[in-house]
N, CA and C atoms as an extended XYZ file, in Angstrom:
471
Properties=species:S:1:pos:R:3:atomname:S:1:resname:S:1:resid:I:1 pbc="F F F"
N       -42.939       -0.854       59.241 N   MET     1
C       -41.770       -1.888       58.705 CA  MET     1
C       -41.254       -2.705       60.149 C   MET     1
N       -41.111       -3.245       59.673 N   SER     2
C       -40.074       -4.321       61.010 CA  SER     2
C       -38.701       -4.353       60.583 C   SER     2
N       -37.634       -4.567       61.724 N   ASP     3
C       -36.506       -4.910       61.677 CA  ASP     3
C       -35.947       -5.537       60.428 C   ASP     3
N       -37.025       -6.544       60.290 N   GLY     4
C       -36.411       -7.495       59.071 CA  GLY     4
C       -36.985       -7.815       57.953 C   GLY     4
N       -37.966       -6.774       57.909 N   GLU     5
C       -38.579       -6.104       55.993 CA  GLU     5
C       -37.156       -4.881       56.019 C   GLU     5
N       -37.042       -3.940       56.868 N   SER     6
C       -36.006       -2.982       56.639 CA  SER     6
C       -34.695       -3.655       56.379 C   SER     6
N       -33.937       -4.672       57.360 N   ASN     7
C       -32.912       -5.484       56.225 CA  ASN     7
C       -32.931       -5.983       54.814 C   ASN     7
N       -33.944       -6.593       54.427 N   THR     8
C       -34.400       -7.149       53.361 CA  THR     8
C       -34.053       -6.274       52.321 C   THR     8
N       -34.934       -5.101       52.691 N   LEU     9
C       -35.117       -3.931       51.485 CA  LEU     9
C       -33.492       -3.487       51.128 C   LEU     9
N       -33.006       -3.569       52.404 N   LYS    10
C       -31.459       -2.820       52.469 CA  LYS    10
C       -30.637       -3.819       51.508 C   LYS    10
N       -30.449       -5.015       51.607 N   TYR    11
C       -29.984       -5.857       50.891 CA  TYR    11
C       -30.371       -5.611       49.646 C   TYR    11
N       -31.786       -5.868       48.807 N   VAL    12
C       -32.089       -5.679       48.145 CA  VAL    12
C       -31.397       -4.343       47.251 C   VAL    12
N       -31.787       -3.369       47.932 N   GLY    13
C       -30.712       -1.678       47.477 CA  GLY    13
C       -29.468       -2.023       47.365 C   GLY    13
N       -28.809       -2.935       48.143 N   ILE    14
C       -27.313       -3.052       48.192 CA  ILE    14
C       -27.205       -3.669       46.423 C   ILE    14
N       -27.770       -5.335       46.516 N   GLY    15
C       -27.525       -5.772       45.172 CA  GLY    15
C       -28.120       -5.114       44.052 C   GLY    15
N       -28.770       -4.515       44.440 N   CYS    16
C       -29.274       -3.610       42.817 CA  CYS    16
C       -28.001       -2.825       42.506 C   CYS    16
N       -27.307       -2.028       43.811 N   LEU    17
C       -26.156       -1.272       43.478 CA  LEU    17
C       -25.127       -1.823       42.555 C   LEU    17
N       -24.475       -3.088       43.112 N   ILE    18
C       -23.772       -3.880       42.783 CA  ILE    18
C       -24.058       -4.258       41.500 C   ILE    18
N       -25.066       -4.819       41.136 N   VAL    19
C       -25.539       -5.196       39.555 CA  VAL    19
C       -25.291       -3.909       38.754 C   VAL    19
N       -25.962       -2.579       39.311 N   GLY    20
C       -25.584       -1.318       38.558 CA  GLY    20
C       -24.339       -1.450       37.811 C   GLY    20
N       -23.182       -1.388       38.683 N   LEU    21
C       -21.971       -0.893       38.943 CA  LEU    21
C       -21.210       -1.845       38.073 C   LEU    21
N       -21.779       -3.558       37.801 N   LEU    22
C       -20.919       -4.220       37.114 CA  LEU    22
C       -21.363       -3.984       35.858 C   LEU    22
N       -22.682       -3.706       35.610 N   GLY    23
C       -23.202       -3.199       34.200 CA  GLY    23
C       -22.308       -2.220       33.243 C   GLY    23
N       -22.531       -0.916       34.035 N   VAL    24
C       -21.310       -0.128       33.347 CA  VAL    24
C       -20.131       -0.168       33.344 C   VAL    24
N       -19.376       -1.212       34.171 N   CYS    25
C       -18.309       -1.422       33.946 CA  CYS    25
C       -17.888       -2.696       32.933 C   CYS    25
N       -19.170       -3.054       32.708 N   GLY    26
C       -19.118       -4.284       31.557 CA  GLY    26
C       -18.769       -3.468       30.319 C   GLY    26
N       -20.039       -2.733       30.152 N   VAL    27
C       -20.832       -1.463       29.069 CA  VAL    27
C       -19.301       -0.754       28.915 C   VAL    27
N       -18.477       -0.537       29.824 N   GLY    28
C       -16.941        0.440       29.532 CA  GLY    28
C       -16.218       -0.642       29.050 C   GLY    28
N       -16.200       -1.867       29.378 N   ALA    29
C       -14.950       -2.879       29.053 CA  ALA    29
C       -15.408       -3.253       27.362 C   ALA    29
N       -16.730       -3.397       27.811 N   CYS    30
C       -17.095       -3.480       25.840 CA  CYS    30
C       -16.340       -2.673       25.013 C   CYS    30
N       -17.225       -1.181       25.351 N   VAL    31
C       -16.424       -0.101       24.247 CA  VAL    31
C       -15.182       -0.248       23.555 C   VAL    31
N       -14.455       -0.240       25.466 N   THR    32
C       -13.033        0.030       25.166 CA  THR    32
C       -12.624       -1.319       24.280 C   THR    32
N       -13.231       -2.584       24.159 N   CYS    33
C       -12.578       -3.962       23.883 CA  CYS    33
C       -13.241       -3.258       22.005 C   CYS    33
N       -13.905       -3.235       22.153 N   VAL    34
C       -14.637       -2.547       20.269 CA  VAL    34
C       -13.802       -1.400       19.607 C   VAL    34
N       -13.411       -0.336       20.675 N   GLY    35
C       -12.677        0.659       20.054 CA  GLY    35
C       -11.349       -0.028       19.764 C   GLY    35
N       -10.693       -0.936       20.226 N   ALA    36
C        -9.675       -1.095       20.251 CA  ALA    36
C        -9.699       -1.876       18.841 C   ALA    36
N       -10.573       -3.013       18.869 N   GLY    37
C       -10.928       -3.388       18.044 CA  GLY    37
C       -10.827       -2.912       16.623 C   GLY    37
N       -11.338       -2.162       16.545 N   ALA    38
C       -11.903       -0.894       14.904 CA  ALA    38
C       -10.752       -0.185       14.503 C   ALA    38
N       -10.214        0.258       15.605 N   GLY    39
C        -8.437        1.058       15.447 CA  GLY    39
C        -7.267       -0.070       14.855 C   GLY    39
N        -7.767       -1.545       15.368 N   GLY    40
C        -6.728       -2.305       14.457 CA  GLY    40
C        -7.207       -2.693       13.412 C   GLY    40
N        -8.341       -2.763       12.930 N   ILE    41
C        -9.047       -3.360       11.791 CA  ILE    41
C        -8.671       -1.623       10.847 C   ILE    41
N        -8.919       -0.827       11.477 N   MET    42
C        -8.450        0.520       10.524 CA  MET    42
C        -7.068        0.439       10.269 C   MET    42
N        -5.944        0.559       11.156 N   ALA    43
C        -4.717       -0.081       10.734 CA  ALA    43
C        -4.269       -1.290       10.017 C   ALA    43
N        -5.697       -2.207        9.795 N   ALA    44
C        -4.668       -3.243        9.010 CA  ALA    44
C        -4.874       -3.190        7.723 C   ALA    44
N        -6.219       -1.868        7.202 N   VAL    45
C        -6.605       -1.993        6.077 CA  VAL    45
C        -5.693       -0.520        5.341 C   VAL    45
N        -4.796        0.370        6.308 N   ALA    46
C        -4.469        1.424        6.132 CA  ALA    46
C        -3.019        1.456        5.416 C   ALA    46
N        -2.942        0.105        5.976 N   ALA    47
C        -1.013        0.279        4.234 CA  ALA    47
C        -0.950       -0.042        3.189 C   ALA    47
N        -1.987       -1.365        2.999 N   PRO    48
C        -2.569       -1.921        1.597 CA  PRO    48
C        -3.264       -0.696        0.960 C   PRO    48
N        -3.774        0.089        1.858 N   ALA    49
C        -4.517        1.030        0.974 CA  ALA    49
C        -3.581        2.388        0.635 C   ALA    49
N        -2.697        2.615        1.315 N   GLU    50
C        -1.726        3.558        1.375 CA  GLU    50
C        -1.082        2.919       -0.082 C   GLU    50
N        -0.576        1.590       -0.302 N   ALA    51
C         0.165        1.449       -1.159 CA  ALA    51
C        -0.426        1.452       -2.469 C   ALA    51
N        -1.484        1.607       -2.696 N   ALA    52
C        -2.581        1.419       -3.483 CA  ALA    52
C        -2.715        2.753       -3.967 C   ALA    52
N        -2.677        3.868       -3.052 N   HIS    53
C        -2.326        5.213       -3.364 CA  HIS    53
C        -1.226        5.542       -3.827 C   HIS    53
N        -0.137        5.491       -3.360 N   GLY    54
C         0.918        5.973       -3.266 CA  GLY    54
C         1.757        5.252       -4.807 C   GLY    54
N         0.885        4.621       -5.331 N   PHE    55
C         1.377        3.638       -6.540 CA  PHE    55
C         0.312        4.620       -7.491 C   PHE    55
N        -0.636        5.292       -7.309 N   MET    56
C        -1.454        6.000       -7.846 CA  MET    56
C        -1.199        7.495       -7.811 C   MET    56
N        -0.479        7.863       -6.802 N   ARG    57
C         0.349        9.711       -6.454 CA  ARG    57
C         1.495        9.425       -7.479 C   ARG    57
N         2.247        7.889       -7.565 N   GLU    58
C         3.625        8.121       -7.920 CA  GLU    58
C         3.579        8.118      -10.034 C   GLU    58
N         2.697        7.174      -10.194 N   VAL    59
C         1.875        7.583      -11.505 CA  VAL    59
C         1.621        9.064      -12.173 C   VAL    59
N         0.820        9.293      -11.322 N   ARG    60
C         0.380       10.960      -11.471 CA  ARG    60
C         1.691       11.900      -11.816 C   ARG    60
N         2.067       11.857      -10.993 N   THR    61
C         4.024       12.544      -10.470 CA  THR    61
C         4.583       12.145      -11.839 C   THR    61
N         4.376       11.011      -12.403 N   GLY    62
C         5.372       10.731      -13.414 CA  GLY    62
C         6.894        9.950      -12.742 C   GLY    62
N         6.697        9.444      -11.237 N   SER    63
C         7.649        9.051      -10.747 CA  SER    63
C         7.277        7.435      -10.736 C   SER    63
N         7.903        6.817      -12.117 N   THR    64
C         7.230        5.559      -12.480 CA  THR    64
C         7.971        4.794      -11.800 C   THR    64
N         9.674        5.231      -11.819 N   PRO    65
C        10.479        3.916      -11.162 CA  PRO    65
C         9.995        3.553       -9.530 C   PRO    65
N         9.436        4.346       -9.251 N   ALA    66
C         8.514        4.612       -7.563 CA  ALA    66
C         7.585        3.432       -7.633 C   ALA    66
N         6.552        4.176       -8.808 N   ALA    67
C         5.678        2.949       -8.988 CA  ALA    67
C         6.015        1.422       -9.689 C   ALA    67
N         6.805        1.188      -10.069 N   TYR    68
C         7.050       -0.122      -10.667 CA  TYR    68
C         7.762       -0.350       -9.312 C   TYR    68
N         8.747       -0.545       -8.501 N   ALA    69
C         9.162       -0.573       -7.477 CA  ALA    69
C         8.281       -1.129       -6.544 C   ALA    69
N         6.900       -0.693       -6.384 N   ARG    70
C         5.883       -1.202       -5.422 CA  ARG    70
C         4.915       -2.289       -6.180 C   ARG    70
N         5.499       -2.889       -7.389 N   MET    71
C         5.210       -4.358       -7.960 CA  MET    71
C         5.722       -4.990       -7.117 C   MET    71
N         5.132       -6.291       -7.205 N   ASN    72
C         6.118       -7.370       -6.779 CA  ASN    72
C         7.489       -8.021       -7.582 C   ASN    72
N         7.839       -8.641       -6.578 N   ALA    73
C         9.695       -9.354       -7.166 CA  ALA    73
C         9.301      -10.100       -8.480 C   ALA    73
N         7.778      -10.789       -8.735 N   SER    74
C         7.475      -11.945       -9.572 CA  SER    74
C         7.350      -10.964      -11.008 C   SER    74
N         6.713       -9.604      -10.919 N   TYR    75
C         6.149       -9.131      -12.075 CA  TYR    75
C         7.588       -8.184      -12.199 C   TYR    75
N         8.198       -7.589      -11.510 N   ARG    76
C         9.458       -6.870      -11.648 CA  ARG    76
C        10.908       -7.784      -12.118 C   ARG    76
N        10.410       -9.185      -11.998 N   ALA    77
C        11.640      -10.378      -12.535 CA  ALA    77
C        11.173      -10.561      -14.414 C   ALA    77
N        10.359      -10.484      -14.214 N   ALA    78
C         9.471      -10.276      -15.890 CA  ALA    78
C         9.182       -9.521      -16.201 C   ALA    78
N         9.527       -8.402      -16.092 N   ASN    79
C         9.065       -6.977      -16.600 CA  ASN    79
C        10.290       -6.185      -16.243 C   ASN    79
N        10.720       -5.570      -17.226 N   THR    80
C        11.917       -3.964      -16.806 CA  THR    80
C        11.038       -3.002      -16.871 C   THR    80
N        11.759       -1.906      -16.240 N   GLN    81
C        10.643       -0.664      -15.979 CA  GLN    81
C        10.584       -0.440      -17.137 C   GLN    81
N        11.236       -0.130      -18.449 N   ALA    82
C        10.705       -0.129      -19.837 CA  ALA    82
C         9.432       -0.563      -20.391 C   ALA    82
N         8.930       -1.884      -19.978 N   ASP    83
C         8.174       -2.850      -20.263 CA  ASP    83
C         6.897       -2.469      -19.326 C   ASP    83
N         7.123       -1.991      -18.645 N   PHE    84
C         6.203       -1.002      -17.100 CA  PHE    84
C         6.105        0.245      -17.482 C   PHE    84
N         6.671        1.325      -18.149 N   ASP    85
C         6.270        2.506      -18.891 CA  ASP    85
C         5.675        1.924      -19.853 C   ASP    85
N         5.665        1.227      -21.018 N   ALA    86
C         4.857        1.077      -22.127 CA  ALA    86
C         3.635        0.546      -21.464 C   ALA    86
N         3.772       -0.674      -21.042 N   ARG    87
C         2.407       -0.978      -19.978 CA  ARG    87
C         1.188        0.255      -19.826 C   ARG    87
N         2.012        1.033      -19.053 N   LEU    88
C         1.230        2.371      -18.403 CA  LEU    88
C         0.556        3.133      -19.759 C   LEU    88
N         1.347        3.194      -20.538 N   LEU    89
C         0.508        3.827      -21.968 CA  LEU    89
C        -0.854        3.344      -22.654 C   LEU    89
N        -0.606        2.123      -22.349 N   ALA    90
C        -1.688        1.342      -22.764 CA  ALA    90
C        -3.180        1.281      -21.989 C   ALA    90
N        -2.379        2.038      -20.956 N   PHE    91
C        -3.905        2.217      -19.949 CA  PHE    91
C        -3.954        4.142      -19.702 C   PHE    91
N        -4.473        4.255      -20.411 N   PRO    92
C        -5.097        6.073      -20.321 CA  PRO    92
C        -5.702        5.959      -19.198 C   PRO    92
N        -6.692        4.997      -19.061 N   ALA    93
C        -7.799        5.718      -17.864 CA  ALA    93
C        -6.810        5.827      -16.278 C   ALA    93
N        -5.343        5.251      -16.248 N   LEU    94
C        -4.783        4.985      -15.174 CA  LEU    94
C        -4.221        6.079      -15.005 C   LEU    94
N        -3.208        6.401      -16.878 N   THR    95
C        -2.520        7.812      -16.479 CA  THR    95
C        -2.944        8.921      -16.197 C   THR    95
N        -4.558        8.686      -16.200 N   ALA    96
C        -5.027       10.410      -16.566 CA  ALA    96
C        -5.503       10.233      -14.970 C   ALA    96
N        -5.978        9.239      -14.476 N   ALA    97
C        -6.451        9.508      -13.088 CA  ALA    97
C        -5.496        9.904      -11.988 C   ALA    97
N        -6.550       11.390      -11.128 N   THR    98
C        -5.680       11.742      -10.353 CA  THR    98
C        -5.772       10.671       -8.943 C   THR    98
N        -6.356       10.066       -8.701 N   ASP    99
C        -5.967        8.735       -7.646 CA  ASP    99
C        -7.748        7.753       -7.793 C   ASP    99
N        -7.454        7.135       -6.561 N   ALA   100
C        -8.221        6.121       -6.539 CA  ALA   100
C        -9.429        6.105       -5.676 C   ALA   100
N       -10.492        6.301       -5.367 N   THR   101
C       -11.518        6.565       -4.504 CA  THR   101
C       -11.760        4.023       -3.875 C   THR   101
N       -10.907        4.052       -3.096 N   ILE   102
C       -10.918        2.628       -2.648 CA  ILE   102
C       -12.158        2.415       -1.317 C   ILE   102
N       -13.727        1.651       -2.232 N   ALA   103
C       -14.346        1.994       -1.358 CA  ALA   103
C       -14.954        0.657       -0.670 C   ALA   103
N       -13.951       -0.478       -1.311 N   GLN   104
C       -14.173       -1.901       -0.767 CA  GLN   104
C       -12.652       -2.507       -0.232 C   GLN   104
N       -12.125       -2.732        0.815 N   ARG   105
C       -11.032       -3.086        1.764 CA  ARG   105
C       -11.094       -4.436        2.386 C   ARG   105
N       -10.687       -5.784        1.709 N   ASN   106
C       -10.616       -6.855        2.231 CA  ASN   106
C        -8.860       -7.184        2.608 C   ASN   106
N        -8.941       -7.268        3.626 N   VAL   107
C        -7.136       -7.833        4.010 CA  VAL   107
C        -7.210       -9.023        4.600 C   VAL   107
N        -6.883      -10.420        4.675 N   HIS   108
C        -6.509      -11.195        4.893 CA  HIS   108
C        -5.412      -11.481        5.704 C   HIS   108
N        -4.528      -11.375        6.863 N   GLY   109
C        -3.227      -11.751        6.932 CA  GLY   109
C        -2.553      -10.358        6.423 C   GLY   109
N        -1.499      -11.451        5.258 N   THR   110
C        -0.666      -10.622        4.766 CA  THR   110
C        -1.333      -10.911        2.793 C   THR   110
N        -2.787      -10.658        2.926 N   THR   111
C        -2.996      -10.429        1.210 CA  THR   111
C        -3.835       -9.514        1.427 C   THR   111
N        -4.005       -8.263        0.536 N   ALA   112
C        -5.501       -7.972        0.234 CA  ALA   112
C        -5.787       -7.661       -0.654 C   ALA   112
N        -7.072       -7.213       -0.999 N   THR   113
C        -7.848       -6.654       -1.965 CA  THR   113
C        -8.309       -5.388       -2.218 C   THR   113
N        -7.912       -4.280       -2.382 N   MET   114
C        -8.960       -2.943       -2.836 CA  MET   114
C        -9.266       -2.305       -4.192 C   MET   114
N       -10.695       -2.098       -4.201 N   SER   115
C       -10.979       -2.342       -5.213 CA  SER   115
C       -12.078       -0.785       -5.085 C   SER   115
N       -12.508       -0.283       -6.143 N   GLY   116
C       -12.779        1.090       -6.093 CA  GLY   116
C       -13.091        1.669       -7.507 C   GLY   116
N       -13.070        3.126       -7.836 N   THR   117
C       -12.973        3.541       -8.897 CA  THR   117
C       -12.090        4.564       -9.389 C   THR   117
N       -11.574        4.881      -10.305 N   LEU   118
C       -10.268        5.572      -10.712 CA  LEU   118
C       -11.240        7.002      -10.265 C   LEU   118
N       -10.448        7.994       -9.686 N   ASP   119
C       -10.963        9.642       -9.922 CA  ASP   119
C       -10.025       10.356      -10.555 C   ASP   119
N       -10.983       11.414      -11.446 N   GLY   120
C       -10.262       12.299      -12.578 CA  GLY   120
C       -10.421       11.430      -14.090 C   GLY   120
N       -10.477       10.855      -14.310 N   THR   121
C       -10.465        9.661      -15.324 CA  THR   121
C       -10.823       10.333      -16.740 C   THR   121
N       -10.306       10.020      -18.202 N   VAL   122
C       -11.245       10.784      -19.047 CA  VAL   122
C       -12.088        9.865      -19.487 C   VAL   122
N       -13.737        9.852      -19.840 N   CYS   123
C       -14.641        9.248      -20.257 CA  CYS   123
C       -14.648        8.979      -21.912 C   CYS   123
N       -14.613        7.966      -22.009 N   ALA   124
C       -14.672        7.569      -23.609 CA  ALA   124
C       -15.221        8.379      -24.502 C   ALA   124
N       -16.478        8.974      -24.204 N   ALA   125
C       -17.352       10.151      -24.993 CA  ALA   125
C       -16.531       11.469      -24.501 C   ALA   125
N       -15.461       11.461      -23.872 N   GLY   126
C       -14.876       12.875      -24.030 CA  GLY   126
C       -15.285       13.224      -21.967 C   GLY   126
N       -14.876       14.736      -21.770 N   GLY   127
C       -14.717       14.972      -20.488 CA  GLY   127
C       -14.085       14.313      -19.221 C   GLY   127
N       -14.740       14.400      -18.177 N   THR   128
C       -13.933       13.702      -17.210 CA  THR   128
C       -14.813       13.166      -15.850 C   THR   128
N       -14.468       12.557      -15.203 N   GLY   129
C       -15.029       12.065      -13.974 CA  GLY   129
C       -16.441       10.415      -14.438 C   GLY   129
N       -15.639        9.847      -14.951 N   CYS   130
C       -16.252        8.753      -15.408 CA  CYS   130
C       -15.900        7.531      -14.204 C   CYS   130
N       -16.779        6.683      -13.593 N   ALA   131
C       -16.652        5.772      -13.016 CA  ALA   131
C       -15.782        4.485      -13.774 C   ALA   131
N       -14.702        4.673      -13.678 N   VAL   132
C       -13.663        3.242      -14.213 CA  VAL   132
C       -13.424        2.532      -13.193 C   VAL   132
N       -13.667        1.619      -13.180 N   PRO   133
C       -13.696        0.277      -12.154 CA  PRO   133
C       -12.163        0.140      -11.952 C   PRO   133
N       -11.487       -0.197      -10.596 N   VAL   134
C       -10.026       -0.519      -10.408 CA  VAL   134
C        -9.926       -1.421       -9.134 C   VAL   134
N        -9.076       -2.244       -9.135 N   SER   135
C        -8.744       -3.143       -8.223 CA  SER   135
C        -7.415       -3.638       -8.023 C   SER   135
N        -7.004       -3.517       -6.961 N   PHE   136
C        -5.366       -3.775       -6.392 CA  PHE   136
C        -5.510       -5.225       -5.749 C   PHE   136
N        -4.527       -5.867       -5.971 N   GLU   137
C        -4.100       -7.097       -5.086 CA  GLU   137
C        -2.698       -7.027       -4.624 C   GLU   137
N        -2.528       -7.166       -3.493 N   LEU   138
C        -1.465       -6.825       -2.796 CA  LEU   138
C        -1.084       -8.006       -2.136 C   LEU   138
N         0.415       -8.120       -1.617 N   HIS   139
C         0.538       -8.579       -0.260 CA  HIS   139
C         1.729       -8.108        0.484 C   HIS   139
N         2.226       -8.195        1.288 N   GLN   140
C         2.290       -8.049        2.693 CA  GLN   140
C         3.813       -8.874        2.915 C   GLN   140
N         5.038       -8.364        2.609 N   GLU   141
C         6.529       -8.786        3.115 CA  GLU   141
C         6.945       -7.822        4.058 C   GLU   141
N         7.350       -8.540        5.337 N   GLY   142
C         7.617       -7.142        6.021 CA  GLY   142
C         6.878       -6.379        6.441 C   GLY   142
N         7.339       -5.419        6.138 N   GLU   143
C         6.405       -3.663        6.541 CA  GLU   143
C         5.577       -3.556        5.154 C   GLU   143
N         6.518       -3.989        3.883 N   ALA   144
C         5.797       -3.150        2.801 CA  ALA   144
C         4.714       -4.247        2.554 C   ALA   144
N         3.931       -3.334        1.447 N   TRP   145
C         2.546       -3.736        1.082 CA  TRP   145
C         3.410       -3.712       -0.617 C   TRP   145
N         3.234       -4.899       -1.285 N   PHE   146
C         3.182       -5.256       -2.824 CA  PHE   146
C         2.095       -5.191       -4.003 C   PHE   146
N         2.217       -4.662       -4.818 N   ILE   147
C         1.109       -4.597       -5.685 CA  ILE   147
C         1.107       -6.350       -6.673 C   ILE   147
N         0.503       -7.114       -6.311 N   ASP   148
C         0.441       -8.262       -7.089 CA  ASP   148
C         0.035       -8.097       -8.675 C   ASP   148
N        -1.195       -7.306       -8.564 N   ALA   149
C        -1.697       -6.825      -10.002 CA  ALA   149
C        -2.805       -5.988       -9.559 C   ALA   149
N        -3.272       -5.319      -11.286 N   ILE   150
C        -4.273       -4.233      -11.134 CA  ILE   150
C        -5.174       -4.645      -12.079 C   ILE   150
N        -6.363       -4.259      -11.783 N   THR   151
C        -7.365       -4.494      -12.856 CA  THR   151
C        -8.059       -3.154      -13.287 C   THR   151
N        -7.890       -2.702      -14.346 N   ILE   152
C        -8.783       -1.865      -14.712 CA  ILE   152
C        -9.906       -2.184      -15.997 C   ILE   152
N       -11.042       -1.716      -15.222 N   GLU   153
C       -12.346       -2.129      -16.316 CA  GLU   153
C       -12.020       -3.660      -17.089 C   GLU   153
N       -11.735       -4.246      -15.787 N   GLY   154
C       -11.849       -5.950      -16.585 CA  GLY   154
C       -10.522       -6.079      -17.231 C   GLY   154
N        -9.630       -5.411      -16.985 N   GLN   155
C        -8.428       -5.713      -17.780 CA  GLN   155
C        -7.310       -6.132      -17.178 C   GLN   155
N        -6.547       -6.809      -16.976 N   VAL   156
C        -5.051       -7.044      -15.743 CA  VAL   156
C        -3.874       -5.995      -16.402 C   VAL   156
N        -3.487       -5.108      -15.623 N   PHE   157
C        -2.317       -4.367      -15.993 CA  PHE   157
C        -1.372       -5.102      -15.978 C   PHE   157
């Protein structure tokens, strides 16, 4: 092998090493960016989902003033606490539920829609465990999320 061929081979080897290192760094940067993005997405949907779960927890434990406080300002202006409590009685699937399984979470800036099924609800034919569809529409004010609407089995709460 001549000196010219060995230098060419050396340069090709160094070039391959550099390309390999750039590839490893690029993959590492992509994983870091995607990981940060996924964490940001999870954080964005966690707060409105917790507001919905908090509402369910408060209804279940009988803390209806706290559940009422999670409703938006226009709902509270149009409905008293007594109206809210009476409305709860009209939705036995909601009051009997132990929680909600939120399968779909859509957040667009300061608005969110969470939908899924109520857990532990009473079935019309008796027993428990029926899949009762529920959706929550929420909006954010500052750091807090407020419920704009709750739909249970197609009926607006």
